[in-house]
C-alpha positions as CSV (number, residue, x, y, z in Angstrom):
1,M,72.5,58.9,-125.9
2,A,69.1,58.0,-127.3
3,V,65.8,58.8,-125.6
4,H,63.2,56.0,-125.7
5,I,59.6,56.4,-124.4
6,Q,57.8,53.6,-122.7
7,N,54.2,53.4,-121.3
8,P,52.6,55.8,-123.7
9,N,49.2,55.7,-122.2
10,F,49.7,57.4,-118.9
11,L,47.0,60.0,-119.0
12,H,45.5,61.8,-116.0
13,T,42.7,64.2,-116.9
14,H,40.7,66.7,-115.1
15,Q,38.3,69.3,-116.4
16,L,38.3,72.9,-115.5
17,R,35.1,74.9,-116.3
18,S,35.2,78.6,-116.5
19,S,32.5,81.2,-116.9
20,L,34.8,83.6,-118.6
21,T,33.0,86.4,-120.3
22,S,34.9,88.8,-122.5
23,A,34.8,90.5,-125.9
24,S,36.9,87.8,-127.3
25,A,35.5,84.7,-125.8
26,S,32.1,83.5,-124.8
27,P,31.6,81.2,-121.7
28,A,33.6,78.1,-122.5
29,S,34.6,74.7,-121.3
30,Y,38.4,74.6,-120.9
31,H,39.9,71.1,-120.9
32,F,43.3,70.6,-119.2
33,T,45.2,67.4,-119.6
34,R,48.5,66.5,-118.0
35,Y,50.7,63.5,-118.8
36,S,52.0,62.6,-115.3
37,P,55.6,61.2,-115.2
38,A,55.3,60.6,-111.4
39,K,53.8,57.2,-111.7
40,H,55.3,56.2,-115.0
41,P,59.0,57.0,-115.6
42,G,58.5,57.4,-119.3
43,F,62.0,58.3,-120.5
44,I,64.8,55.8,-120.3
45,C,68.2,56.7,-121.8
46,K,70.3,54.1,-123.6
47,S,73.8,54.5,-125.0
48,N,74.4,54.9,-128.7
49,N,77.8,53.4,-129.5
50,K,77.9,54.4,-133.1
51,D,80.9,56.7,-133.3
52,D,81.2,57.1,-137.0
53,Y,78.8,58.0,-139.7
54,L,78.7,58.1,-143.5
55,I,77.5,61.1,-145.4
56,D,75.0,59.3,-147.5
57,A,74.3,61.2,-150.6
58,P,75.9,60.1,-153.9
59,V,78.1,62.7,-155.6
60,S,75.5,63.2,-158.3
61,A,73.1,64.7,-155.7
62,G,75.4,67.7,-155.1
63,D,74.8,71.0,-156.9
64,G,78.4,72.2,-157.1
65,F,78.0,75.1,-154.7
66,S,78.1,74.5,-151.0
67,F,80.2,75.9,-148.2
68,S,79.9,72.6,-146.3
69,G,81.7,70.5,-149.0
70,G,81.2,67.0,-147.7
71,K,82.2,63.4,-148.2
72,Y,79.8,61.1,-150.0
73,S,78.9,57.4,-150.0
74,D,76.5,55.3,-151.9
75,Q,75.9,53.1,-148.9
76,P,72.3,52.7,-147.7
77,S,71.2,55.0,-144.9
78,P,68.1,55.9,-142.9
79,S,67.7,58.9,-145.2
80,D,67.5,56.6,-148.2
81,E,64.9,54.5,-146.4
82,W,62.8,57.6,-145.6
83,L,63.0,58.8,-149.2
84,K,61.7,55.4,-150.5
85,Q,58.7,55.7,-148.3
86,G,57.7,59.1,-149.8
87,K,56.6,60.7,-153.0
88,W,56.5,64.1,-154.6
89,V,53.3,66.1,-154.9
90,K,53.2,69.1,-157.3
91,A,51.5,72.1,-155.7
92,H,51.7,76.0,-155.8
93,R,52.7,77.7,-159.0
94,V,56.3,79.1,-159.3
95,G,56.5,82.9,-159.3
96,G,59.4,85.1,-160.4
97,S,60.8,86.0,-163.7
98,G,62.1,82.6,-164.6
99,E,65.7,83.8,-164.5
100,E,68.6,81.5,-163.5
101,A,69.2,81.8,-159.7
102,K,72.5,83.2,-158.5
103,D,74.0,83.1,-155.0
104,P,73.6,86.3,-153.0
105,I,77.3,86.5,-152.0
106,F,79.4,85.9,-155.1
107,G,76.8,86.1,-157.9
108,L,77.7,82.6,-159.1
109,T,75.0,80.7,-160.9
110,M,73.4,78.2,-158.5
111,G,73.1,74.5,-159.2
112,S,70.0,72.7,-160.2
113,S,68.7,72.2,-156.7
114,S,68.6,75.9,-156.1
115,Q,66.6,76.6,-159.3
116,A,62.9,76.9,-159.2
117,S,60.8,74.3,-161.0
118,K,59.6,75.3,-164.4
119,D,55.9,75.6,-163.4
120,V,54.8,74.0,-160.1
121,F,56.8,73.3,-157.0
122,R,57.6,69.7,-155.9
123,W,56.8,68.8,-152.3
124,F,58.1,65.6,-150.7
125,C,55.6,63.8,-148.4
126,V,55.2,60.5,-146.7
127,E,51.7,59.1,-146.5
128,S,50.4,56.3,-144.3
129,G,47.0,54.7,-143.9
130,K,44.0,54.0,-146.2
131,V,43.3,56.6,-148.9
132,D,39.6,56.7,-147.9
133,S,40.3,57.3,-144.2
134,P,39.9,60.8,-142.7
135,P,43.0,62.8,-143.6
136,V,45.4,64.2,-141.0
137,I,48.2,66.5,-142.2
138,L,51.3,66.7,-140.1
139,I,53.3,70.0,-140.5
140,H,56.8,70.2,-139.2
141,G,58.3,73.2,-137.5
142,F,61.2,75.5,-138.2
143,P,63.8,74.2,-138.9
144,S,62.9,70.5,-139.2
145,Q,61.5,68.0,-141.7
146,S,58.6,65.6,-142.2
147,Y,60.9,63.0,-140.8
148,S,60.2,64.3,-137.3
149,Y,56.8,62.6,-137.5
150,R,58.2,59.2,-138.4
151,K,57.0,57.6,-135.1
152,A,53.6,59.2,-135.1
153,L,52.7,58.1,-138.7
154,P,52.3,54.4,-138.0
155,V,50.1,55.1,-135.0
156,L,47.9,57.5,-136.9
157,S,47.6,55.3,-139.9
158,K,45.5,52.7,-138.0
159,N,42.5,55.0,-138.3
160,Y,43.5,57.9,-140.5
161,R,45.2,58.8,-143.7
162,A,48.2,60.5,-142.3
163,I,50.4,62.8,-144.5
164,A,53.6,64.4,-143.4
165,F,55.3,66.8,-145.8
166,D,58.5,68.9,-146.1
167,W,57.9,72.6,-146.4
168,L,59.4,74.3,-149.5
169,G,63.0,74.9,-148.5
170,F,63.3,71.9,-146.2
171,G,64.0,68.2,-146.5
172,F,63.5,66.7,-150.0
173,S,61.1,69.4,-151.2
174,D,62.1,72.1,-153.7
175,K,64.5,74.7,-152.3
176,P,64.7,77.6,-154.9
177,Q,67.1,80.4,-154.2
178,A,65.1,83.3,-152.6
179,G,64.2,85.9,-155.2
180,Y,63.8,83.4,-158.0
181,G,60.3,81.9,-157.6
182,F,59.8,81.8,-153.8
183,N,60.9,84.3,-151.2
184,Y,60.1,82.2,-148.1
185,T,57.8,84.9,-146.6
186,L,55.1,83.7,-144.2
187,D,52.4,84.9,-146.6
188,E,53.9,82.6,-149.3
189,Y,53.9,79.7,-146.8
190,V,50.2,80.4,-146.1
191,S,49.3,80.4,-149.8
192,S,51.5,77.4,-150.6
193,L,50.0,75.4,-147.8
194,Q,46.5,76.0,-149.3
195,S,47.8,74.8,-152.7
196,F,49.3,71.7,-151.1
197,I,46.2,70.7,-149.1
198,D,43.9,71.3,-152.1
199,E,46.1,69.1,-154.1
200,V,46.2,66.1,-151.7
201,T,42.5,66.1,-150.6
202,T,39.1,67.5,-151.4
203,T,37.7,66.7,-148.0
204,Q,38.0,68.4,-144.6
205,V,41.4,67.8,-142.9
206,S,42.7,67.7,-139.3
207,L,45.9,69.9,-139.2
208,V,48.7,69.2,-136.8
209,V,51.4,71.8,-136.8
210,Q,54.5,72.3,-134.6
211,G,56.4,75.5,-133.5
212,Y,56.7,78.7,-135.4
213,F,54.9,77.5,-138.6
214,S,51.8,77.4,-136.4
215,T,51.3,81.1,-137.3
216,A,51.0,80.3,-141.0
217,A,48.7,77.3,-140.4
218,V,46.3,79.3,-138.2
219,K,46.1,82.0,-140.8
220,Y,45.3,79.4,-143.4
221,A,42.6,77.9,-141.1
222,R,41.2,81.4,-140.6
223,N,41.0,81.9,-144.4
224,R,39.6,78.5,-145.1
225,P,37.6,77.4,-141.9
226,E,35.4,75.1,-144.0
227,K,38.4,73.0,-144.9
228,I,39.5,72.3,-141.3
229,K,38.0,69.7,-139.0
230,N,40.5,70.0,-136.2
231,L,43.5,72.1,-135.4
232,I,46.2,70.7,-133.1
233,L,49.1,73.0,-132.2
234,L,52.4,71.7,-130.8
235,N,54.3,74.3,-128.8
236,P,53.1,77.3,-130.9
237,P,54.2,80.9,-130.2
238,L,51.2,82.1,-128.3
239,T,52.4,85.0,-126.2
240,P,54.0,88.3,-127.1
241,E,57.2,86.9,-125.5
242,H,57.2,84.1,-128.0
243,A,57.4,86.4,-131.0
244,K,61.1,86.6,-131.0
245,L,63.4,84.0,-132.5
246,P,65.9,82.3,-130.2
247,S,69.5,83.1,-130.8
248,T,70.0,79.6,-132.3
249,L,67.7,80.5,-135.1
250,S,68.1,84.3,-135.4
251,V,71.9,83.8,-136.1
252,F,70.9,82.5,-139.6
253,S,69.4,85.9,-140.4
254,N,72.6,87.8,-139.8
255,F,74.3,89.4,-142.8
256,L,77.1,87.2,-144.2
257,L,77.5,85.3,-140.9
258,G,74.0,83.8,-141.5
259,E,74.9,82.6,-144.9
260,I,78.0,80.9,-143.6
261,F,76.4,79.3,-140.5
262,S,73.4,78.1,-142.5
263,Q,75.8,76.1,-144.7
264,D,77.1,74.2,-141.6
265,P,75.0,71.0,-141.2
266,L,75.8,70.8,-137.5
267,R,74.6,74.3,-136.8
268,A,71.7,74.1,-139.3
269,S,70.3,70.8,-138.2
270,D,71.8,69.3,-135.1
271,K,71.9,72.4,-132.9
272,P,68.3,73.6,-133.5
273,L,67.0,70.2,-132.8
274,T,69.0,69.5,-129.6
275,S,69.2,73.0,-128.0
276,C,65.5,73.5,-127.6
277,G,64.6,70.6,-125.3
278,P,65.6,67.2,-124.0
279,Y,65.9,65.6,-127.4
280,K,69.0,63.4,-127.8
281,M,69.6,62.7,-131.4
282,K,70.7,59.3,-132.6
283,E,73.4,59.4,-135.2
284,D,71.2,57.6,-137.8
285,D,68.5,60.3,-137.3
286,A,71.0,63.1,-137.4
287,M,72.2,62.0,-140.9
288,V,68.6,62.4,-142.2
289,Y,68.5,66.0,-141.0
290,R,72.0,66.8,-142.1
291,R,71.7,65.3,-145.6
292,P,70.1,68.4,-147.3
293,Y,72.9,70.6,-146.0
294,L,75.6,68.1,-147.0
295,T,74.4,67.7,-150.6
296,S,73.8,71.3,-151.6
297,G,74.0,74.9,-150.6
298,S,70.4,75.4,-151.5
299,S,69.2,74.2,-148.1
300,G,71.4,76.6,-146.2
301,F,70.3,79.6,-148.4
302,A,66.7,78.6,-147.9
303,L,67.2,78.5,-144.1
304,N,68.9,81.9,-144.3
305,A,66.0,83.3,-146.2
306,I,63.2,82.0,-143.9
307,S,65.2,83.1,-140.9
308,R,65.2,86.6,-142.2
309,A,61.5,86.5,-143.0
310,M,60.7,85.1,-139.6
311,K,62.7,87.7,-137.8
312,K,60.9,90.4,-139.7
313,E,57.3,89.0,-139.7
314,L,57.0,86.7,-136.7
315,K,55.8,89.4,-134.3
316,G,52.9,90.5,-136.5
317,Y,51.9,86.9,-137.4
318,T,52.0,85.8,-133.7
319,E,49.7,88.7,-132.7
320,E,47.4,87.9,-135.7
321,M,47.3,84.2,-134.5
322,R,46.4,85.2,-131.0
323,T,43.6,87.5,-132.2
324,S,42.2,84.7,-134.4
325,L,42.3,82.1,-131.7
326,M,40.7,84.5,-129.2
327,D,37.9,85.5,-131.6
328,K,34.5,84.5,-130.4
329,D,33.7,83.5,-134.0
330,W,36.5,81.0,-134.1
331,K,34.6,77.7,-134.5
332,I,37.4,75.2,-135.3
333,P,38.0,72.7,-132.5
334,T,41.5,73.6,-131.3
335,T,43.9,71.9,-129.0
336,V,47.3,73.1,-127.7
337,C,49.8,70.4,-126.8
338,W,52.7,71.8,-124.8
339,G,56.1,70.2,-124.1
340,Q,57.1,71.8,-120.9
341,R,60.8,71.3,-121.3
342,D,60.8,73.8,-124.2
343,K,64.0,75.9,-123.9
344,W,62.9,78.3,-126.6
345,L,59.3,79.2,-125.7
346,S,58.3,79.8,-122.1
347,Y,55.2,78.1,-120.7
348,Q,54.3,81.3,-118.8
349,G,51.0,82.6,-120.2
350,V,50.1,79.5,-122.2
351,E,47.6,78.1,-119.7
352,E,46.0,81.5,-119.2
353,F,45.7,82.0,-122.9
354,C,43.9,78.6,-123.3
355,K,41.6,79.3,-120.5
356,S,40.7,82.7,-121.9
357,S,40.1,81.4,-125.4
358,G,38.4,78.2,-124.4
359,H,40.8,76.0,-126.2
360,D,41.9,72.6,-124.8
361,L,45.4,72.3,-123.4
362,V,47.5,69.2,-123.0
363,E,50.7,69.4,-121.0
364,L,53.6,67.1,-121.8
365,P,56.0,67.4,-118.9
366,M,58.8,65.3,-120.4
367,A,58.8,66.9,-124.0
368,G,60.5,70.0,-125.3
369,H,59.9,72.3,-128.3
370,H,60.0,69.5,-130.9
371,V,57.3,67.5,-129.2
372,Q,57.1,64.8,-131.9
373,E,60.8,64.0,-131.5
374,D,60.6,63.6,-127.8
375,C,57.5,61.4,-127.7
376,G,56.5,60.5,-131.3
377,E,54.4,57.4,-130.7
378,E,52.7,59.1,-127.7
379,I,51.8,62.1,-129.8
380,G,50.4,59.9,-132.5
381,G,48.1,58.3,-130.0
382,L,47.2,61.6,-128.5
383,I,46.3,63.2,-131.8
384,S,44.2,60.2,-132.7
385,R,42.2,60.5,-129.4
386,I,41.8,64.2,-129.8
387,I,40.3,63.8,-133.3
388,T,38.1,60.9,-132.2
389,K,36.8,62.8,-129.2
390,S,36.0,65.8,-131.4
391,A,34.0,63.7,-133.8
392,L,31.8,62.4,-131.0
393,I,30.9,65.9,-129.8
C-alpha cells in the first residue's frame, strides 16, 4: 500500500500567549499550529501491485564482504535516478592512522567502500533551486537517507537553495569502518556537520533536521549561532523519556547480533522506516533505502557503530539539547514540527516543553516519526512558510 497526500494547505492556526517567567525562559509568545484532518481527509491509500523487485546495483559496486549477499542487475532503478540528481561534496578531514580497515568479527580486510578516503570525506547531496537563493539544509534522521526529502526539495526550490545530504555512514556518502578514520560518535557528527556546511555555503543557513540527529544539529547551532538563520526540528527527542533508543534501533548495538542484523537490508532499512509511524513504503522507494545494504557490508557496520554510539551518548546529548533550547540566551528562531503518529517518541511533554521554552510548535496529526516521508510536499510548503514568516519579523 502506498500513502498519498492531498490538499496540502489545510492549516488552522491559533496563537497561545503565555507570561511564563523562569530562569530558563523570559516571557514569550508561543505559537501552536495544528493541521486538521477533520475537514480534509489528507491520506488516501492506493494499492501497489508490484510484487517483484530488482536489486539494482551492478556487481562492481559490491565490496566483497557482506552478510546480505544479494542479486544484482544493471537495470535502471529509482536509486540510479536519485544518484544522477546528486553530487559529492568533500568535507571534514579523515582521522585515524591510515591503516587498512578490517572487519570487527573475523579480522578480514574490508573492501574499498569500508575504507576511509585518503584525505577528506565524500558526502553525497542533492541540491535544488537557484545557487544565489537563501540556503536551506535538510538533514535526515537515524537511520535514513537524503532521499527522504525527495518530495520536499521541489517545493522548497521555488524560493530557496535546498540541499539534502547523506550523513557519513548512510546512503551514498562515505562509510568507513569504525576505528579507521571515523568512529560515528555524536561529537564527530557535530564537527563533520560544521565542515559540510562551511563547504557548501558562506552565508547563514536554515537548518531542518529530523529525529535523533537533532541533538547533533542543536549542538552545532549552539556552537555557531551566527551561522543559523532558522532551526526547524522534525520529531526530535525533547523529553527525558525520548533519550532511549527504541528496540528496533537498539538491536543493532547488540554484540554480534547487531553486526548480523545490520547486514539484513529488511531489518536495517525497511523495518526502521515502517515501524515508527504510518509510512507505507512503495517498493521502488524501498529499493533506494536497501541499496547500500545490498551492495556492501560497510553500510551495516556503520549502522552498528552509530547505534552503539547513540545508545551510549543519546541521554547526555538529549539533556544538553533541552538545556540549550531552554536557555534564555538562545536567540535562533526555532520551530518544532511533530508527527503525532510517532510510535517511537511520545508526544507527552512536547507541548509543555515548547510553551516553557517559547518555541513554536506545529502538530501534524497524520504523520509519524519520519515526517518528511509521510507528508513530504506538505512539509516542504510548511518549511517555506516558517522561514518566510521568520524573515518578516
